[in-house]
C-alpha positions in Angstrom: -22.2 69.6 -76.8 -22.3 70.3 -73.1 -18.8 71.5 -71.0 -18.4 68.1 -69.6 -18.1 66.4 -72.9 -15.2 68.7 -73.2 -13.6 68.3 -70.0 -10.4 65.9 -69.9 -11.5 65.2 -66.3 -13.2 62.3 -64.7 -17.4 63.2 -64.4 -19.2 63.8 -61.3 -22.9 63.9 -61.0 -23.0 67.3 -60.9 -21.5 67.1 -64.3 -24.7 65.8 -65.5 -27.5 67.6 -63.8 -28.1 65.2 -60.7 -28.1 65.9 -57.0 -25.8 63.4 -55.2 -28.3 64.2 -51.8 -31.6 63.5 -53.8 -33.0 60.4 -52.5 -34.3 57.3 -55.2 -37.9 56.9 -54.1 -39.8 53.5 -55.2 -42.9 55.7 -54.9 -43.2 56.9 -58.4 -42.1 53.6 -60.0 -44.6 51.7 -61.8 -44.6 47.6 -61.3 -41.9 46.1 -63.8 -40.1 49.3 -64.5 -36.5 49.2 -64.5 -34.5 52.1 -62.6 -31.1 53.2 -63.6 -28.1 55.4 -62.8 -26.9 57.9 -65.7 -23.5 58.9 -66.2 -21.7 60.8 -69.0 -18.4 59.3 -70.3 -16.2 60.0 -73.5 -19.3 62.6 -74.3 -22.2 60.0 -74.3 -25.1 59.2 -71.6 -24.9 55.5 -70.4 -27.1 53.9 -67.9 -26.4 51.3 -65.3 -29.3 49.0 -63.7 -29.9 50.4 -60.8 -29.8 46.9 -58.9 -26.3 46.4 -60.0 -24.9 49.7 -58.4 -23.7 49.3 -54.8 -22.8 52.7 -54.3 -21.9 55.8 -55.9 -18.5 56.8 -54.2 -16.9 60.4 -53.6 -13.4 61.5 -52.9 -12.2 57.9 -52.2 -8.1 57.6 -52.7 -7.2 55.4 -55.2 -4.1 53.4 -54.8 -2.0 52.7 -58.3 -0.9 49.3 -58.5 2.2 49.1 -60.5 1.9 46.4 -63.7 -1.7 46.7 -64.4 -2.8 47.8 -67.7 -3.0 51.4 -68.3 -6.9 51.3 -67.9 -6.7 50.1 -64.5 -6.9 53.3 -62.3 -6.0 51.2 -59.1 -8.1 50.0 -56.3 -10.0 51.4 -53.7 -10.8 49.5 -50.2 -14.5 50.4 -49.7 -16.1 48.6 -45.9 -13.2 46.5 -45.7 -13.6 45.1 -49.4 -10.8 45.8 -52.5 -12.2 47.1 -55.1 -10.9 47.3 -58.7 -11.1 51.0 -60.3 -11.7 50.8 -64.0 -11.2 53.8 -66.1 -13.5 54.0 -68.9 -11.8 56.6 -71.1 -8.4 55.2 -70.6 -9.7 52.0 -71.6 -12.0 53.0 -74.6 -10.2 56.0 -75.5 -6.8 55.5 -74.8 -6.4 58.6 -72.4 -6.7 58.2 -68.8 -8.9 60.7 -67.3 -8.3 63.3 -64.5 -9.7 62.9 -60.8 -10.5 65.8 -58.7 -12.6 66.5 -55.7 -15.8 66.5 -57.6 -15.4 62.8 -59.7 -17.1 59.7 -58.4 -17.1 56.2 -58.7 -19.4 54.1 -59.5 -19.7 50.9 -57.7 -21.4 48.0 -59.2 -21.7 44.3 -59.1 -20.9 42.1 -61.9 
């Protein structure tokens, strides 16, 4: 088990050995191949179809909302759109994640 899995804070791309500045190029993708954004949560690695990922946001202020379930970390404003933030750790493990300067939010279209 790696040290990121033991950490109680939200994970960033650096925790799973990805460089957020790397450009994703289609030049190495074969026809019909699907691309995924990999992330680690709750000690497991997951993937989201790249076609659903709008952005990976860093250093965005999360505004807490009173009266929401504990797994709703709050909302962010991204280019004028108000987006709810779901804390997967709070949703599935009952303990909210700690956010820090290296935390990231994967913004997806669902």
